[in-house]
All heavy atoms as an XYZ file, in Angstrom:
894
protein
N      92.899    -52.635      4.478
C      91.655    -53.359      4.234
C      90.971    -53.687      5.553
O      91.627    -54.158      6.476
C      91.965    -54.674      3.520
C      91.677    -54.686      2.056
S      91.852    -56.360      1.386
C      90.698    -56.209      0.075
N      89.678    -53.451      5.647
C      88.978    -53.832      6.878
C      88.855    -55.355      7.003
O      88.959    -56.083      6.009
C      87.608    -53.178      6.732
C      87.468    -52.777      5.319
C      88.831    -52.764      4.704
N      88.647    -55.805      8.223
C      88.417    -57.221      8.502
C      86.986    -57.416      8.968
O      86.412    -56.558      9.645
C      89.371    -57.715      9.594
C      90.806    -57.745      9.140
O      91.128    -58.312      8.111
N      91.686    -57.119      9.910
N      86.423    -58.572      8.622
C      85.064    -58.934      8.999
C      85.100    -60.323      9.605
O      85.557    -61.269      8.968
C      84.150    -58.908      7.769
C      82.699    -59.324      7.981
C      81.988    -58.362      8.920
C      81.967    -59.388      6.642
N      84.616    -60.453     10.841
C      84.625    -61.723     11.558
C      83.333    -62.477     11.276
O      82.241    -61.940     11.446
C      84.749    -61.460     13.056
C      84.896    -62.689     13.901
C      86.044    -63.455     13.850
C      83.894    -63.050     14.784
C      86.194    -64.576     14.658
C      84.031    -64.162     15.602
C      85.190    -64.928     15.540
N      83.489    -63.718     10.850
C      82.322    -64.568     10.618
C      82.365    -65.750     11.556
O      83.373    -66.448     11.655
C      82.271    -65.070      9.176
O      81.199    -65.997      9.046
N      81.246    -65.989     12.215
C      81.079    -67.119     13.124
C      79.880    -67.953     12.690
O      79.422    -68.821     13.416
C      80.901    -66.615     14.561
C      79.818    -65.563     14.670
C      78.505    -65.915     14.943
C      80.102    -64.220     14.444
C      77.504    -64.960     15.009
C      79.105    -63.251     14.514
C      77.820    -63.629     14.794
O      76.825    -62.680     14.857
N      79.384    -67.672     11.482
C      78.173    -68.351     11.022
C      78.105    -68.461      9.515
O      79.056    -68.876      8.861
N      76.977    -68.032      8.949
C      76.674    -68.315      7.543
C      77.578    -67.591      6.555
O      77.700    -68.033      5.414
C      75.203    -67.982      7.214
O      74.967    -66.597      7.475
C      74.255    -68.837      8.043
N      78.229    -66.501      6.958
C      79.149    -65.834      6.025
C      80.402    -66.657      5.755
O      81.193    -66.309      4.891
C      79.529    -64.436      6.528
C      78.470    -63.352      6.340
C      78.916    -62.044      6.977
C      78.147    -63.128      4.869
N      80.574    -67.765      6.470
C      81.673    -68.684      6.170
C      81.325    -69.603      4.989
O      82.212    -70.213      4.407
C      82.023    -69.534      7.390
C      82.657    -68.729      8.506
C      83.061    -69.592      9.676
O      83.654    -70.649      9.497
N      82.731    -69.152     10.871
N      80.044    -69.696      4.649
C      79.626    -70.560      3.540
C      80.011    -69.925      2.207
O      79.702    -68.755      1.958
C      78.099    -70.755      3.562
C      77.585    -71.561      4.717
C      76.074    -71.703      4.588
C      75.526    -72.734      5.527
N      74.111    -73.012      5.261
N      80.668    -70.695      1.357
C      81.104    -70.164      0.060
C      79.938    -69.654     -0.771
O      80.047    -68.615     -1.421
C      81.909    -71.216     -0.710
C      83.281    -71.440     -0.121
C      84.136    -72.379     -0.951
O      83.642    -72.943     -1.956
O      85.313    -72.547     -0.584
N      78.805    -70.355     -0.756
C      77.655    -69.938     -1.535
C      77.151    -68.570     -1.073
O      76.798    -67.713     -1.890
C      76.522    -70.982     -1.444
C      75.295    -70.640     -2.266
C      75.579    -70.585     -3.767
O      76.472    -71.260     -4.274
N      74.833    -69.764     -4.485
N      77.121    -68.350      0.240
C      76.683    -67.051      0.783
C      77.675    -65.966      0.368
O      77.279    -64.867     -0.017
C      76.517    -67.123      2.316
C      76.250    -65.738      2.900
C      75.384    -68.076      2.688
N      78.968    -66.259      0.422
C      79.992    -65.290      0.022
C      79.847    -64.911     -1.448
O      79.882    -63.723     -1.796
C      81.390    -65.849      0.279
C      81.722    -66.007      1.735
C      83.083    -66.639      1.944
O      83.928    -66.657      1.063
N      83.307    -67.164      3.139
N      79.666    -65.897     -2.306
C      79.542    -65.631     -3.738
C      78.306    -64.773     -4.006
O      78.366    -63.794     -4.758
C      79.506    -66.944     -4.545
C      80.893    -67.602     -4.509
C      79.061    -66.706     -5.978
C      80.915    -69.029     -5.011
N      77.180    -65.101     -3.379
C      75.953    -64.344     -3.621
C      75.979    -62.956     -2.979
O      75.340    -62.045     -3.482
C      74.745    -65.136     -3.123
C      74.479    -66.352     -3.986
C      73.049    -66.823     -3.895
O      72.148    -65.988     -3.709
O      72.838    -68.035     -4.029
N      76.722    -62.805     -1.888
C      76.762    -61.524     -1.186
C      77.859    -60.609     -1.716
O      77.646    -59.413     -1.888
C      76.957    -61.751      0.327
O      75.908    -62.604      0.801
C      76.907    -60.438      1.099
N      79.035    -61.179     -1.989
C      80.200    -60.375     -2.366
C      80.679    -60.602     -3.801
O      81.544    -59.879     -4.281
C      81.372    -60.664     -1.420
C      81.019    -60.534      0.033
C      80.936    -61.647      0.847
C      80.753    -59.293      0.591
C      80.609    -61.538      2.187
C      80.424    -59.169      1.934
C      80.342    -60.297      2.731
N      80.170    -61.646     -4.450
C      80.608    -61.953     -5.807
C      81.951    -62.646     -5.872
O      82.553    -62.762     -6.941
N      82.432    -63.115     -4.727
C      83.714    -63.822     -4.682
C      83.796    -64.635     -3.388
O      83.005    -64.433     -2.468
C      84.885    -62.842     -4.736
C      85.046    -61.981     -3.482
C      86.209    -61.017     -3.578
N      86.376    -60.222     -2.370
C      87.317    -60.431     -1.451
N      88.166    -61.433     -1.601
N      87.411    -59.648     -0.398
N      84.793    -65.521     -3.335
C      85.084    -66.258     -2.110
C      86.114    -65.455     -1.331
O      87.140    -65.040     -1.875
C      85.583    -67.678     -2.422
C      84.452    -68.472     -3.090
C      86.070    -68.372     -1.155
C      84.836    -69.854     -3.552
N      85.826    -65.210     -0.072
C      86.691    -64.380      0.762
C      87.909    -65.146      1.264
O      87.866    -66.364      1.429
C      85.901    -63.859      1.974
C      84.636    -63.060      1.679
C      83.944    -62.682      2.985
C      84.942    -61.823      0.858
N      88.980    -64.403      1.542
C      90.187    -64.967      2.147
C      90.238    -64.531      3.594
O      89.964    -63.362      3.903
C      91.439    -64.469      1.425
C      91.564    -64.968      0.010
C      92.829    -64.440     -0.632
C      92.884    -64.892     -2.093
N      94.035    -64.332     -2.785
N      90.593    -65.464      4.470
C      90.656    -65.111      5.880
C      91.438    -66.114      6.686
O      91.896    -67.133      6.176
N      91.573    -65.804      7.963
C      92.287    -66.665      8.904
C      91.426    -66.889     10.128
O      90.679    -66.000     10.548
C      93.598    -66.002      9.336
C      94.592    -65.824      8.217
C      95.890    -65.167      8.697
O      96.011    -64.865      9.909
O      96.761    -64.954      7.851
N      91.582    -68.074     10.732
C      90.848    -68.371     11.959
C      91.296    -67.415     13.053
O      92.463    -67.036     13.130
C      91.091    -69.815     12.388
C      90.435    -70.824     11.467
C      90.610    -72.215     11.986
C      89.905    -73.192     11.047
N      89.957    -74.562     11.536
N      90.344    -67.018     13.881
C      90.644    -66.153     15.014
C      89.615    -66.432     16.099
O      88.646    -67.177     15.878
C      90.625    -64.679     14.606
C      91.655    -63.849     15.378
O      91.940    -64.184     16.549
O      92.165    -62.872     14.811
N      89.814    -65.825     17.258
C      88.935    -66.054     18.404
C      88.514    -64.708     18.981
O      89.332    -63.797     19.131
C      89.636    -66.913     19.473
C      89.885    -68.315     18.901
C      88.820    -66.981     20.752
C      90.668    -69.240     19.796
N      87.242    -64.609     19.324
C      86.660    -63.430     19.944
C      86.325    -63.775     21.391
O      85.606    -64.741     21.644
C      85.394    -63.014     19.186
C      84.603    -61.848     19.734
C      85.425    -60.565     19.691
C      83.310    -61.679     18.947
N      86.854    -63.001     22.329
C      86.591    -63.241     23.756
C      85.498    -62.306     24.257
O      85.326    -61.206     23.741
C      87.866    -63.006     24.571
O      88.875    -63.901     24.169
N      84.788    -62.766     25.305
C      83.785    -61.930     25.946
C      82.402    -62.011     25.328
O      81.529    -61.193     25.651
N      82.194    -62.986     24.455
C      80.896    -63.148     23.784
C      80.467    -64.609     23.820
O      81.289    -65.517     23.896
C      80.979    -62.708     22.315
C      81.037    -61.222     22.139
C      82.243    -60.536     22.245
C      79.890    -60.478     21.879
C      82.309    -59.161     22.090
C      79.944    -59.100     21.727
C      81.154    -58.451     21.826
O      81.208    -57.087     21.683
N      79.166    -64.814     23.741
C      78.584    -66.137     23.552
C      77.710    -66.079     22.298
O      77.467    -65.003     21.752
C      77.718    -66.563     24.758
O      76.658    -65.614     24.931
C      78.551    -66.648     26.033
N      77.231    -67.240     21.883
C      76.373    -67.317     20.693
C      74.988    -67.812     21.096
O      74.863    -68.772     21.845
C      76.974    -68.258     19.630
C      78.212    -67.624     19.016
C      75.950    -68.576     18.546
C      78.851    -68.452     17.927
N      73.974    -67.126     20.582
C      72.593    -67.594     20.673
C      72.102    -67.801     19.246
O      72.780    -67.416     18.291
C      71.720    -66.569     21.402
C      72.088    -66.422     22.866
C      71.197    -65.453     23.616
O      70.224    -64.921     23.027
O      71.485    -65.215     24.798
N      70.933    -68.400     19.105
C      70.366    -68.629     17.779
C      69.185    -67.696     17.556
O      68.383    -67.463     18.451
C      69.941    -70.083     17.602
C      71.105    -71.069     17.688
S      72.479    -70.726     16.554
C      71.779    -71.276     15.011
N      69.114    -67.155     16.344
C      68.088    -66.200     15.953
C      67.301    -66.771     14.779
O      67.901    -67.224     13.798
C      68.759    -64.884     15.534
C      67.859    -63.807     14.956
C      67.005    -63.198     16.058
C      68.709    -62.725     14.301
N      65.961    -66.751     14.884
C      65.137    -67.215     13.766
C      65.105    -66.137     12.688
O      64.798    -64.984     12.945
C      63.721    -67.524     14.226
C      62.873    -68.095     13.100
C      61.480    -68.520     13.544
O      61.175    -68.405     14.745
O      60.717    -68.952     12.681
N      65.432    -66.552     11.468
C      65.470    -65.646     10.326
C      64.158    -65.752      9.567
O      63.686    -66.853      9.263
C      66.648    -65.988      9.383
C      67.971    -65.904     10.145
C      66.644    -65.100      8.152
C      68.321    -64.540     10.683
N      63.565    -64.588      9.236
C      62.317    -64.583      8.472
C      62.472    -63.892      7.118
O      61.583    -63.986      6.284
C      61.200    -63.884      9.275
O      61.627    -62.556      9.611
C      60.878    -64.656     10.552
N      63.603    -63.201      6.903
C      63.841    -62.516      5.627
C      64.002    -63.558      4.520
O      64.919    -64.374      4.565
C      65.098    -61.655      5.738
C      65.377    -60.881      4.471
O      65.795    -61.514      3.473
O      65.195    -59.649      4.476
N      63.123    -63.550      3.496
C      63.164    -64.597      2.473
C      64.471    -64.645      1.685
O      64.935    -65.725      1.316
C      61.980    -64.283      1.554
C      61.378    -63.014      2.019
C      62.027    -62.617      3.295
N      65.082    -63.497      1.428
C      66.333    -63.474      0.657
C      67.482    -64.077      1.468
O      68.292    -64.839      0.944
C      66.664    -62.040      0.227
C      67.870    -61.921     -0.671
C      67.730    -62.609     -2.028
O      66.617    -63.036     -2.414
O      68.752    -62.739     -2.711
N      67.552    -63.758      2.739
C      68.600    -64.326      3.606
C      68.376    -65.832      3.768
O      69.323    -66.614      3.734
C      68.637    -63.604      4.970
C      69.626    -64.267      5.917
C      68.984    -62.132      4.782
N      67.126    -66.235      3.912
C      66.809    -67.666      3.999
C      67.237    -68.402      2.725
O      67.791    -69.498      2.782
C      65.311    -67.874      4.239
C      64.802    -67.573      5.641
C      63.283    -67.528      5.653
C      65.315    -68.592      6.633
N      66.997    -67.782      1.583
C      67.371    -68.406      0.309
C      68.887    -68.549      0.202
O      69.396    -69.604     -0.160
C      66.840    -67.569     -0.860
C      67.114    -68.204     -2.235
C      66.807    -67.255     -3.371
N      67.667    -66.092     -3.410
C      68.948    -66.108     -3.815
N      69.510    -67.220     -4.190
N      69.651    -64.993     -3.822
N      69.613    -67.482      0.523
C      71.078    -67.515      0.407
C      71.715    -68.511      1.376
O      72.627    -69.246      1.004
C      71.675    -66.128      0.674
C      71.507    -65.147     -0.452
C      72.191    -63.834     -0.096
C      72.027    -62.803     -1.184
N      72.700    -61.531     -0.837
N      71.249    -68.498      2.614
C      71.911    -69.307      3.648
C      71.370    -70.721      3.743
O      72.056    -71.621      4.215
C      71.762    -68.646      5.016
O      70.420    -68.722      5.470
N      70.116    -70.917      3.320
C      69.452    -72.198      3.444
C      69.390    -72.644      4.908
O      69.476    -73.823      5.206
C      70.129    -73.255      2.572
C      69.239    -74.461      2.331
O      68.002    -74.299      2.301
O      69.782    -75.579      2.187
N      69.291    -71.673      5.823
C      69.199    -71.947      7.257
C      68.143    -71.045      7.878
O      68.180    -69.833      7.683
C      70.523    -71.638      7.966
C      71.573    -72.692      7.818
C      72.811    -72.342      8.622
O      73.902    -72.461      8.107
N      72.670    -71.917      9.856
N      67.229    -71.648      8.650
C      66.176    -70.874      9.308
C      66.700    -70.164     10.560
O      66.221    -69.101     10.934
C      65.012    -71.792      9.684
C      63.825    -71.049     10.244
C      62.639    -71.963     10.449
C      61.449    -71.157     10.938
N      60.244    -71.961     11.061
N      67.685    -70.761     11.222
C      68.257    -70.173     12.434
C      69.715    -69.814     12.191
O      70.483    -70.643     11.691
C      68.133    -71.146     13.616
C      66.701    -71.365     14.018
C      65.969    -72.417     13.476
C      66.075    -70.506     14.909
C      64.641    -72.612     13.824
C      64.744    -70.697     15.260
C      64.036    -71.749     14.721
O      62.721    -71.928     15.060
N      70.081    -68.575     12.527
C      71.453    -68.101     12.374
C      72.029    -67.792     13.759
O      71.309    -67.310     14.636
C      71.494    -66.814     11.545
C      71.239    -67.015     10.107
N      71.639    -66.110      9.165
C      70.631    -68.015      9.422
C      71.291    -66.535      7.969
N      70.661    -67.684      8.102
N      73.322    -68.010     13.937
C      73.933    -67.617     15.204
C      74.034    -66.098     15.304
O      74.121    -65.401     14.292
C      75.323    -68.255     15.136
C      75.595    -68.460     13.692
C      74.267    -68.637     13.020
N      73.985    -65.600     16.538
C      74.145    -64.173     16.793
C      74.988    -64.006     18.052
O      74.796    -64.729     19.033
C      72.767    -63.467     16.913
C      72.941    -61.954     16.965
C      71.968    -63.994     18.069
C      71.640    -61.179     16.757
N      75.953    -63.090     17.994
C      76.826    -62.832     19.127
C      76.097    -62.025     20.191
O      75.399    -61.058     19.878
C      78.062    -62.039     18.697
C      79.089    -62.759     17.848
C      80.156    -61.783     17.375
C      79.729    -63.899     18.635
N      76.293    -62.422     21.455
C      75.734    -61.713     22.596
C      76.892    -61.419     23.551
O      77.621    -62.333     23.951
C      74.648    -62.557     23.301
C      74.098    -61.829     24.512
C      73.532    -62.909     22.331
N      77.067    -60.153     23.904
C      78.151    -59.753     24.796
C      77.924    -60.319     26.181
O      76.852    -60.149     26.767
C      78.256    -58.222     24.858
C      79.367    -57.731     25.735
C      80.683    -57.861     25.331
C      79.096    -57.157     26.958
C      81.720    -57.415     26.139
C      80.115    -56.699     27.781
C      81.435    -56.840     27.365
N      78.926    -61.006     26.732
C      78.842    -61.545     28.085
C      79.759    -60.786     29.038
O      79.509    -60.760     30.240
C      79.224    -63.030     28.094
O      80.626    -63.174     27.852
N      80.842    -60.216     28.503
C      81.820    -59.542     29.337
C      82.766    -60.488     30.058
O      83.713    -60.056     30.702
N      82.522    -61.787     29.943
C      83.365    -62.789     30.586
C      84.505    -63.164     29.634
O      84.256    -63.744     28.575
C      82.530    -64.026     30.928
C      83.322    -65.107     31.634
O      84.550    -65.080     31.682
N      82.611    -66.073     32.180
N      85.772    -62.864     29.993
C      86.885    -63.168     29.091
C      87.072    -64.658     28.819
O      87.752    -65.036     27.869
C      88.104    -62.567     29.793
C      87.702    -62.350     31.203
C      86.206    -62.225     31.217
N      86.453    -65.498     29.644
C      86.551    -66.945     29.422
C      85.589    -67.421     28.330
O      85.752    -68.514     27.798
C      86.318    -67.706     30.723
C      87.423    -67.464     31.735
C      87.228    -68.232     33.022
O      86.380    -69.149     33.067
O      87.924    -67.907     33.995
N      84.569    -66.623     28.018
C      83.661    -66.949     26.917
C      84.371    -66.633     25.607
O      84.891    -65.526     25.431
C      82.367    -66.136     26.994
C      81.472    -66.570     28.142
O      81.592    -67.735     28.588
O      80.667    -65.750     28.598
N      84.416    -67.610     24.705
C      85.114    -67.422     23.434
C      84.283    -67.944     22.277
O      83.585    -68.948     22.418
C      86.465    -68.154     23.437
C      87.439    -67.638     24.461
C      88.765    -68.357     24.428
O      88.816    -69.525     23.992
O      89.759    -67.750     24.835
N      84.396    -67.245     21.158
C      83.727    -67.668     19.925
C      84.801    -67.803     18.858
O      85.569    -66.880     18.607
C      82.660    -66.636     19.481
C      82.051    -67.033     18.147
C      81.582    -66.500     20.550
N      84.854    -68.982     18.236
C      85.792    -69.220     17.144
C      85.131    -68.847     15.831
O      83.937    -69.044     15.647
C      86.215    -70.695     17.113
C      86.992    -71.109     18.327
C      87.438    -72.562     18.266
O      87.238    -73.231     17.232
O      87.986    -73.041     19.269
N      85.930    -68.309     14.932
C      85.417    -67.944     13.621
C      86.558    -67.639     12.677
O      87.702    -68.024     12.917
N      86.228    -66.943     11.606
C      87.216    -66.571     10.593
C      87.188    -65.067     10.416
O      86.125    -64.465     10.291
C      86.930    -67.275      9.246
C      87.940    -66.854      8.195
C      86.938    -68.788      9.422
N      88.377    -64.462     10.421
C      88.523    -63.034     10.202
C      88.876    -62.839      8.727
O      89.984    -63.166      8.296
C      89.612    -62.472     11.116
C      89.630    -60.973     11.336
C      88.304    -60.455     11.861
C      90.754    -60.597     12.284
N      87.896    -62.345      7.953
C      88.054    -62.184      6.515
C      88.535    -60.782      6.169
O      88.109    -59.803      6.797
C      86.720    -62.421      5.792
C      86.253    -63.843      5.811
C      85.138    -64.208      6.549
C      86.903    -64.819      5.067
C      84.685    -65.513      6.555
C      86.464    -66.130      5.069
C      85.350    -66.480      5.814
N      89.384    -60.691      5.143
C      89.775    -59.398      4.584
C      88.719    -59.006      3.567
O      88.410    -59.769      2.649
C      91.129    -59.499      3.891
C      92.276    -59.758      4.820
C      93.609    -59.848      4.087
O      93.636    -59.729      2.837
O      94.614    -60.037      4.772
N      88.153    -57.818      3.748
C      87.102    -57.331      2.845
C      87.382    -55.878      2.484
O      88.229    -55.231      3.083
C      85.695    -57.455      3.493
C      85.304    -58.907      3.693
C      85.628    -56.702      4.809
N      86.633    -55.393      1.528
C      86.737    -53.987      1.151
C      85.663    -53.188      1.891
O      84.724    -53.768      2.469
C      86.526    -53.809     -0.365
O      85.172    -54.177     -0.677
C      87.503    -54.660     -1.175
N      85.781    -51.873      1.855
C      84.758    -51.018      2.469
C      83.396    -51.258      1.817
O      82.359    -51.279      2.499
C      85.163    -49.555      2.358
N      83.391    -51.461      0.510
C      82.138    -51.748     -0.201
C      81.542    -53.076      0.267
O      80.331    -53.206      0.438
C      82.373    -51.786     -1.712
C      81.108    -52.053     -2.510
C      81.355    -52.130     -4.008
O      82.318    -51.527     -4.499
O      80.556    -52.815     -4.680
N      82.394    -54.078      0.505
C      81.901    -55.384      0.954
C      81.337    -55.322      2.367
O      80.421    -56.082      2.701
C      83.008    -56.432      0.840
C      83.266    -56.805     -0.610
C      84.505    -57.648     -0.817
O      85.455    -57.579     -0.010
O      84.526    -58.386     -1.821
N      81.850    -54.412      3.194
C      81.250    -54.222      4.525
C      79.796    -53.784      4.362
O      78.901    -54.282      5.049
C      82.041    -53.181      5.346
C      83.404    -53.739      5.749
C      81.254    -52.725      6.579
C      83.373    -54.841      6.770
N      79.545    -52.881      3.428
C      78.170    -52.427      3.181
C      77.308    -53.557      2.624
O      76.116    -53.661      2.944
C      78.168    -51.225      2.235
C      78.893    -49.984      2.764
C      78.877    -48.873      1.714
C      78.296    -49.503      4.075
N      77.902    -54.429      1.793
C      77.165    -55.580      1.274
C      76.826    -56.549      2.414
O      75.739    -57.125      2.444
C      77.980    -56.281      0.185
C      78.112    -55.448     -1.074
C      79.153    -55.985     -2.041
O      80.170    -56.555     -1.643
N      78.909    -55.791     -3.331
N      77.750    -56.715      3.363
C      77.482    -57.562      4.529
C      76.371    -56.960      5.377
O      75.504    -57.676      5.888
C      78.750    -57.753      5.353
N      76.385    -55.617      5.525
C      75.309    -54.942      6.262
C      73.948    -55.250      5.641
O      72.966    -55.472      6.355
C      75.504    -53.420      6.251
C      76.626    -52.947      7.157
O      77.150    -53.737      7.969
O      76.983    -51.754      7.035
N      73.890    -55.262      4.328
C      72.632    -55.538      3.628
C      72.193    -56.984      3.824
O      70.992    -57.275      3.862
C      72.766    -55.213      2.146
N      73.157    -57.902      3.933
C      72.846    -59.324      4.124
C      72.284    -59.576      5.524
O      71.347    -60.355      5.695
C      74.107    -60.171      3.889
C      73.942    -61.616      4.274
C      73.220    -62.495      3.469
C      74.504    -62.116      5.445
C      73.070    -63.827      3.829
C      74.360    -63.436      5.808
C      73.641    -64.292      5.000
O      73.484    -65.608      5.361
N      72.878    -58.945      6.530
C      72.449    -59.189      7.910
C      71.089    -58.544      8.154
O      70.845    -57.422      7.739
C      73.480    -58.642      8.899
C      74.858    -59.275      8.782
C      74.913    -60.754      9.121
O      73.891    -61.345      9.544
O      75.988    -61.338      8.953
N      70.225    -59.262      8.870
C      68.885    -58.745      9.152
C      68.955    -57.685     10.250
O      69.984    -57.499     10.896
C      67.908    -59.892      9.531
C      67.716    -60.837      8.359
C      68.371    -60.636     10.771
N      67.833    -56.996     10.484
C      67.793    -55.848     11.395
C      68.087    -56.191     12.847
O      68.303    -55.289     13.655
C      66.436    -55.153     11.308
C      66.253    -54.426      9.981
O      67.263    -54.153      9.308
O      65.095    -54.132      9.635
N      68.096    -57.479     13.208
C      68.376    -57.874     14.586
C      69.865    -57.743     14.928
O      70.256    -57.841     16.085
C      67.937    -59.326     14.824
C      66.446    -59.493     14.618
O      65.688    -59.097     15.509
O      66.049    -59.994     13.556
N      70.694    -57.569     13.894
C      72.140    -57.463     14.084
C      72.584    -56.013     13.972
O      72.006    -55.235     13.229
C      72.886    -58.227     12.978
C      72.717    -59.725     12.988
C      71.629    -60.331     12.373
C      73.673    -60.537     13.579
C      71.494    -61.711     12.353
C      73.547    -61.928     13.557
C      72.459    -62.497     12.949
O      72.322    -63.859     12.926
N      73.644    -55.663     14.715
C      74.305    -54.379     14.502
C      75.804    -54.638     14.412
O      76.335    -55.574     15.021
C      73.967    -53.364     15.593
C      74.619    -53.612     16.928
C      74.314    -52.477     17.873
C      74.963    -52.729     19.237
N      74.717    -51.625     20.164
N      76.490    -53.804     13.638
C      77.921    -53.982     13.392
C      78.718    -53.067     14.304
O      78.419    -51.884     14.424
C      78.245    -53.676     11.926
C      79.728    -53.751     11.617
C      80.007    -53.672     10.130
N      79.311    -52.650      9.386
C      79.790    -51.429      9.175
N      80.944    -51.055      9.669
N      79.091    -50.567      8.443
N      79.737    -53.657     14.962
C      80.670    -52.879     15.762
C      82.082    -53.361     15.444
O      82.268    -54.424     14.850
C      80.393    -52.995     17.284
C      80.604    -54.429     17.774
C      79.007    -52.480     17.622
C      80.627    -54.561     19.292
N      83.071    -52.575     15.856
C      84.463    -52.961     15.653
C      85.058    -53.392     16.986
O      84.743    -52.815     18.032
C      85.257    -51.793     15.069
C      86.596    -52.205     14.507
C      87.250    -51.112     13.662
O      86.891    -49.935     13.848
O      88.089    -51.444     12.833
N      85.929    -54.398     16.961
C      86.535    -54.909     18.184
C      87.909    -55.486     17.878
O      88.345    -55.503     16.739
C      85.613    -55.962     18.849
O      86.079    -56.232     20.170
C      85.544    -57.247     18.043
N      88.575    -55.982     18.930
C      89.913    -56.576     18.805
C      89.798    -58.068     19.108
O      89.091    -58.476     20.030
C      90.904    -55.901     19.776
C      92.280    -56.544     19.678
C      90.993    -54.410     19.504
N      90.554    -58.856     18.347
C      90.521    -60.305     18.468
C      91.768    -60.817     19.191
O      92.722    -60.071     19.401
C      90.388    -60.934     17.074
C      89.114    -60.521     16.408
C      89.056    -59.351     15.676
C      87.961    -61.258     16.570
C      87.874    -58.927     15.093
C      86.772    -60.844     15.996
C      86.729    -59.680     15.258
N      91.764    -62.098     19.522
C      92.895    -62.699     20.224
C      94.210    -62.456     19.475
O      95.248    -62.240     20.085
C      92.684    -64.188     20.436
C      93.891    -64.811     21.168
C      93.752    -66.262     21.407
N      92.828    -66.451     22.521
C      92.326    -67.619     22.857
N      92.618    -68.687     22.157
N      91.519    -67.734     23.883
N      94.166    -62.460     18.151
C      95.365    -62.258     17.331
C      95.926    -60.843     17.468
O      97.052    -60.580     17.041
C      95.039    -62.505     15.866
O      94.104    -61.518     15.407
N      95.135    -59.939     18.033
C      95.524    -58.539     18.118
C      95.004    -57.708     16.955
O      95.095    -56.478     16.968
N      94.444    -58.379     15.952
C      93.868    -57.673     14.809
C      92.522    -57.072     15.196
O      91.838    -57.580     16.079
C      93.670    -58.630     13.629
C      94.964    -59.156     13.043
C      94.680    -60.118     11.907
C      95.972    -60.657     11.324
N      95.716    -61.620     10.242
N      92.151    -56.006     14.497
C      90.825    -55.424     14.692
C      89.938    -55.843     13.531
O      90.422    -56.170     12.443
C      90.877    -53.884     14.767
O      91.414    -53.387     13.550
C      91.704    -53.423     15.946
N      88.636    -55.821     13.780
C      87.695    -56.153     12.725
C      86.282    -55.904     13.178
O      86.009    -55.610     14.350
N      85.379    -56.024     12.235
C      83.959    -55.825     12.499
C      83.303    -57.129     12.885
O      83.638    -58.189     12.357
C      83.253    -55.236     11.265
C      83.670    -53.837     10.964
C      84.485    -53.560      9.860
C      83.272    -52.772     11.749
C      84.872    -52.274      9.570
C      83.654    -51.473     11.475
C      84.462    -51.220     10.379
N      82.339    -57.027     13.810
C      81.492    -58.159     14.177
C      80.049    -57.701     14.124
O      79.756    -56.512     14.223
C      81.818    -58.706     15.586
C      81.624    -57.627     16.663
C      83.219    -59.305     15.627
C      81.786    -58.129     18.090
N      79.154    -58.665     13.964
C      77.722    -58.401     14.045
C      77.218    -59.004     15.342
O      77.379    -60.196     15.580
C      76.978    -58.988     12.843
C      77.255    -58.234     11.571
C      78.244    -58.676     10.695
C      76.558    -57.071     11.267
C      78.519    -57.966      9.526
C      76.827    -56.364     10.114
C      77.808    -56.814      9.254
O      78.078    -56.108      8.116
N      76.613    -58.149     16.171
C      76.124    -58.579     17.467
C      74.625    -58.326     17.573
O      74.053    -57.617     16.746
C      76.861    -57.863     18.619
C      76.576    -56.349     18.598
C      78.365    -58.137     18.551
C      77.057    -55.601     19.809
N      74.045    -58.852     18.628
C      72.617    -58.648     18.889
C      72.378    -57.186     19.244
O      73.113    -56.605     20.032
C      72.198    -59.557     20.037
C      70.718    -59.546     20.331
C      70.387    -60.527     21.430
O      71.086    -60.625     22.432
N      69.313    -61.268     21.228
N      71.348    -56.583     18.647
C      70.987    -55.182     18.959
C      70.499    -55.062     20.380
O      69.921    -55.928     20.931
C      69.887    -54.695     18.006
C      70.430    -54.235     16.708
C      69.343    -53.542     15.919
C      69.896    -52.979     14.634
N      68.877    -52.390     13.806
């Protein structure tokens, strides 16, 4: 099963239910080498689901001391595509390794 790292609105149960049709299971993990900035969301459907005008977005810093805490969720390949549809065009999905040694997908700034 693929893993999906959430550091923002995908941790909200309401967003999970509306995006995936279920509440996801996951474990806390840490991503090194990134910082978080805030992105203004204008997509009406994403605004409705998240109830937040500004969403966090990962920005690569390359500094191993920069860390972002989040949750590494177990998802299906189909749910990865559903997450892609939820994220606005300012995000792109890549795969990386976390402090736990597990691999998973993250959404970063394009």
